[in-house]
C-alpha positions as CSV (number, residue, x, y, z in Angstrom):
1,M,-58.7,-38.6,-54.5
2,K,-59.9,-42.2,-54.9
3,I,-61.5,-44.3,-52.2
4,D,-63.1,-47.8,-51.8
5,L,-66.8,-47.8,-51.0
6,I,-69.2,-50.3,-49.8
7,V,-72.4,-49.7,-51.8
8,D,-75.9,-50.7,-50.9
9,Y,-78.1,-51.1,-53.9
10,E,-81.6,-52.3,-54.7
11,D,-82.7,-54.2,-57.8
12,Q,-86.0,-52.5,-58.6
13,A,-87.1,-55.5,-60.6
14,D,-87.5,-57.7,-57.5
15,W,-86.9,-55.1,-54.7
16,L,-84.1,-57.0,-53.1
17,Q,-81.2,-55.0,-51.5
18,D,-77.6,-56.1,-51.3
19,S,-74.1,-54.6,-50.8
20,V,-70.9,-54.7,-52.9
21,V,-67.5,-53.2,-52.5
22,I,-66.5,-50.9,-55.4
23,Q,-62.8,-49.9,-55.5
24,N,-61.1,-46.7,-56.7
25,I,-64.1,-44.4,-56.9
26,E,-63.2,-40.8,-57.6
27,T,-64.4,-38.2,-55.0
28,P,-66.7,-36.4,-55.0
29,V,-68.8,-39.4,-56.0
30,N,-70.7,-39.3,-59.3
31,P,-74.0,-41.2,-58.7
32,G,-74.2,-42.3,-62.4
33,E,-70.7,-43.6,-62.4
34,L,-71.2,-45.4,-59.1
35,R,-74.4,-47.1,-60.5
36,D,-72.6,-48.2,-63.6
37,R,-69.7,-49.6,-61.6
38,V,-72.1,-51.5,-59.3
39,F,-73.8,-52.9,-62.4
40,E,-70.4,-54.0,-63.9
41,K,-69.2,-55.5,-60.6
42,T,-72.3,-57.6,-60.1
43,R,-72.5,-59.1,-63.7
44,S,-70.3,-62.0,-62.5
45,M,-72.7,-63.0,-59.7
46,I,-74.6,-66.3,-59.9
47,N,-77.8,-64.4,-59.7
48,P,-76.9,-60.8,-60.9
49,P,-79.4,-58.0,-60.5
50,S,-81.2,-56.6,-63.4
51,E,-80.2,-53.3,-65.1
52,H,-82.8,-51.6,-62.8
53,I,-80.3,-50.8,-60.0
54,K,-80.9,-48.0,-57.6
55,I,-78.1,-46.9,-55.2
56,M,-79.5,-46.9,-51.7
57,G,-76.4,-45.7,-49.9
58,Y,-72.6,-45.9,-49.7
59,A,-69.8,-45.5,-47.2
60,P,-66.0,-45.8,-47.1
61,V,-65.0,-49.5,-46.7
62,D,-62.6,-48.7,-43.9
63,S,-65.1,-46.8,-41.9
64,D,-65.9,-48.4,-38.5
65,V,-68.9,-46.1,-38.0
66,T,-72.0,-45.7,-40.2
67,V,-74.3,-42.8,-39.7
68,K,-77.6,-42.4,-41.6
69,H,-76.8,-38.9,-42.7
70,G,-73.5,-37.1,-42.5
71,V,-70.0,-37.0,-44.0
72,N,-69.4,-40.7,-44.3
73,F,-72.8,-42.1,-45.4
74,W,-75.5,-41.0,-47.8
75,T,-78.6,-43.1,-48.2
76,S,-82.2,-43.5,-49.2
77,N,-84.7,-43.6,-46.4
78,E,-85.6,-47.0,-47.6
79,N,-82.1,-48.5,-47.1
80,I,-82.6,-51.7,-45.0
81,F,-78.9,-51.7,-44.0
82,A,-78.9,-48.2,-42.5
83,L,-81.8,-48.7,-40.0
């Protein structure tokens, strides 16, 4: 099954966090593939992140509820969007 995810990521070069929507991710989610897709998607930004991207969390795009730990959201304890 494929789903669209909103992905929180951190650029470890400057420690800034941001989010991006990644479409058609196969479930269960492969963390390496997700990181690569975020890297590809953000290349076209005016100020793209470096190659030092760390995934901080992700959740289905169509979810109206975000929980810090559970079936619809997995995250780093340092994710500023999940506090």
